[in-house]
C-alpha positions in Angstrom: 24.4 -49.0 49.1 21.8 -48.0 46.3 20.2 -49.8 43.6 20.9 -48.7 39.9 17.6 -47.6 38.7 16.1 -45.4 36.1 14.6 -43.1 39.6 17.8 -43.3 41.1 19.7 -42.3 38.0 17.6 -39.7 37.6 18.0 -38.3 41.7 21.7 -38.8 41.4 21.5 -35.7 38.4 19.4 -34.0 40.3 21.8 -33.8 43.2 24.6 -33.6 40.8 23.1 -30.6 38.5 21.5 -28.9 42.0 25.2 -29.5 43.6 27.7 -28.3 40.7 24.8 -26.9 37.9 22.6 -24.9 40.1 19.8 -22.4 38.6 20.1 -20.3 36.5 17.3 -17.9 34.7 18.5 -17.7 30.6 18.8 -21.7 30.8 15.5 -22.9 32.8 13.9 -19.9 30.2 15.5 -21.9 26.9 14.0 -24.9 28.4 10.5 -23.5 29.3 10.2 -22.1 25.9 11.4 -25.4 24.3 8.6 -26.8 26.4 5.9 -24.5 25.4 6.6 -24.5 21.3 5.7 -28.6 22.3 9.7 -30.2 21.2 10.8 -33.4 22.6 12.9 -33.2 25.8 16.0 -34.8 24.0 18.1 -31.9 24.8 21.1 -32.7 27.0 21.0 -32.8 30.1 22.3 -29.8 33.0 25.0 -31.6 33.6 25.8 -32.7 30.3 25.6 -28.9 29.5 28.0 -28.1 31.8 30.3 -30.3 30.4 30.4 -29.2 26.9 31.2 -25.3 28.4 33.8 -27.3 30.0 35.7 -29.5 26.8 35.1 -25.9 25.3 36.8 -24.4 27.9 39.2 -26.6 28.2 40.1 -26.8 24.7 40.5 -23.5 24.3 38.0 -23.6 21.6 36.9 -20.4 19.7 35.2 -21.4 16.7 32.5 -24.3 17.5 30.2 -25.6 15.8 26.8 -27.4 17.0 25.0 -30.4 14.3 21.3 -30.2 16.2 20.4 -26.7 17.9 17.2 -28.1 19.0 15.9 -25.5 21.3 19.4 -23.7 22.2 19.8 -25.3 25.6 23.2 -26.9 23.9 24.3 -23.7 22.1 23.8 -21.3 25.0 25.9 -23.1 27.5 28.6 -23.3 24.6 28.2 -19.8 23.6 29.4 -19.0 27.0 32.3 -20.6 26.9 33.9 -19.4 24.0 34.3 -16.1 24.9 33.3 -12.3 23.2 35.7 -13.2 20.3 34.3 -16.6 19.8 31.4 -17.9 17.5 29.1 -20.8 17.6 27.8 -22.0 14.4 25.0 -24.3 14.7 22.6 -26.0 12.2 18.6 -26.6 12.4 16.1 -28.6 10.0 13.7 -27.5 11.5 13.1 -23.1 10.9 10.3 -23.8 13.7 13.0 -24.5 16.0 15.6 -22.3 15.2 12.9 -20.2 15.7 12.4 -20.6 19.5 16.4 -21.3 19.4 17.2 -18.0 18.9 15.0 -16.4 21.2 16.5 -17.8 23.7 20.1 -17.9 22.9 19.6 -13.5 22.3 17.9 -14.0 26.1 20.5 -15.3 27.1 22.9 -12.6 26.3 25.0 -14.2 23.4 23.1 -13.7 20.4 25.9 -12.0 18.6 27.7 -14.9 19.4 25.9 -17.5 17.9 24.8 -18.2 14.2 22.1 -20.3 13.3 21.9 -21.6 9.8 18.6 -23.6 9.0 18.4 -26.5 6.7 19.3 -30.4 6.6 22.9 -30.9 8.1 23.8 -32.6 4.9 23.0 -29.9 2.6 24.5 -26.8 5.4 27.7 -28.4 5.9 28.7 -28.4 2.6 28.7 -24.4 2.6 30.4 -23.9 5.6 33.9 -22.6 5.7 36.5 -24.4 8.1 38.6 -24.0 11.0 36.5 -25.3 13.4 38.0 -26.0 17.0 35.0 -28.7 18.5 32.1 -29.6 17.4 29.2 -31.3 18.8 27.2 -33.6 17.0 23.5 -34.4 18.2 21.1 -34.8 15.8 19.6 -37.5 13.9 21.5 -40.8 14.7 21.4 -42.3 11.0 23.5 -39.4 9.6 26.5 -39.8 12.1 28.6 -40.6 9.4 28.2 -38.3 7.9 28.4 -35.7 10.2 31.8 -37.1 11.1 33.0 -36.8 7.6 32.2 -33.2 7.6 34.1 -32.6 11.6 37.2 -34.0 10.2 37.2 -31.5 7.1 35.7 -28.6 9.1 38.6 -29.3 11.5 42.1 -29.5 12.3 44.5 -31.2 13.5 43.0 -30.9 17.3 39.4 -30.9 16.8 37.8 -32.2 19.2 34.6 -34.0 18.3 31.9 -34.9 20.7 29.2 -37.2 19.9 26.1 -37.4 22.1 23.5 -40.5 22.4 25.8 -43.6 21.5 24.4 -45.8 24.3 20.7 -46.0 22.8 19.8 -47.8 26.2 22.2 -50.5 25.9 21.4 -51.6 22.0 24.7 -50.1 20.7 26.0 -53.7 21.8 23.4 -55.3 19.5 24.9 -56.0 16.0 21.5 -57.5 15.0 19.2 -54.6 15.2 18.0 -52.8 12.7 16.9 -49.7 14.7 18.2 -47.6 12.2 19.7 -44.7 15.4 21.4 -48.3 16.7 22.4 -49.0 13.1 23.4 -44.7 12.8 25.4 -44.8 15.6 27.2 -48.0 15.6 28.1 -47.6 11.7 29.6 -44.0 13.1 32.0 -45.1 16.6 32.9 -48.4 13.9 34.2 -44.9 11.3 35.6 -43.5 14.8 37.7 -46.4 15.2 38.7 -47.2 11.8 39.2 -43.7 10.0 43.1 -42.7 10.4 41.6 -38.9 10.7 40.7 -39.3 14.6 41.2 -41.1 18.0 38.5 -41.8 19.8 36.8 -43.5 22.8 33.0 -43.3 24.4 32.1 -43.4 27.8 28.4 -44.9 28.3 26.4 -43.3 30.8 23.2 -43.5 33.2 21.2 -40.4 34.5 18.7 -38.1 33.8 18.4 -39.1 30.2 18.3 -42.8 31.0 20.9 -45.3 30.1 23.3 -43.4 26.9 26.6 -42.2 26.3 28.5 -40.0 24.8 31.6 -41.0 22.3 34.5 -38.1 22.6 37.6 -37.6 19.4 40.0 -35.5 18.4 40.7 -35.0 14.8 44.2 -36.0 14.1 
């Protein structure tokens, strides 16, 4: 039996990606452009990108909101899933990141489905028109409660809400942690538990991105 080690998590993720995701020139080019621009390697793993794509399709979402564009990798996955009539609105705080994402999204052939809004998400969210069918939150963890509040306001009953990076290498279970990202993550999870607008669960994960997790909720 294989040991549960970071290297083995990494190897299994590669196996699953090779088996179930495969190679995609547009997505790989988006990652290369992100690396060339010196962005941090904090995009979702390929298997998670495929999961986002499937969740959009399973939910029938045609209007998707993404908070945290980075280089556009996850954006491309979701833009493919919404179909020709669908739209993805994605928010990116850094204009340089948004420019790289724009080029990669256009090169992937889904540029007409993606609206990139540049600015702090807390400032951009109040300017959006509601009715989103799925919201993917993958930005600064300290603001998770702000983003969840807007996910509920801009969604509708049945809107799917996905919050990435909730595991924090296991530190999410440490109530004494002073790490702002852990504190923000815990506050977001508590909000999902207590706020009557949500019904939610969460899963811890291991893989290419280490020990982490994802929360999944529906607006009720």
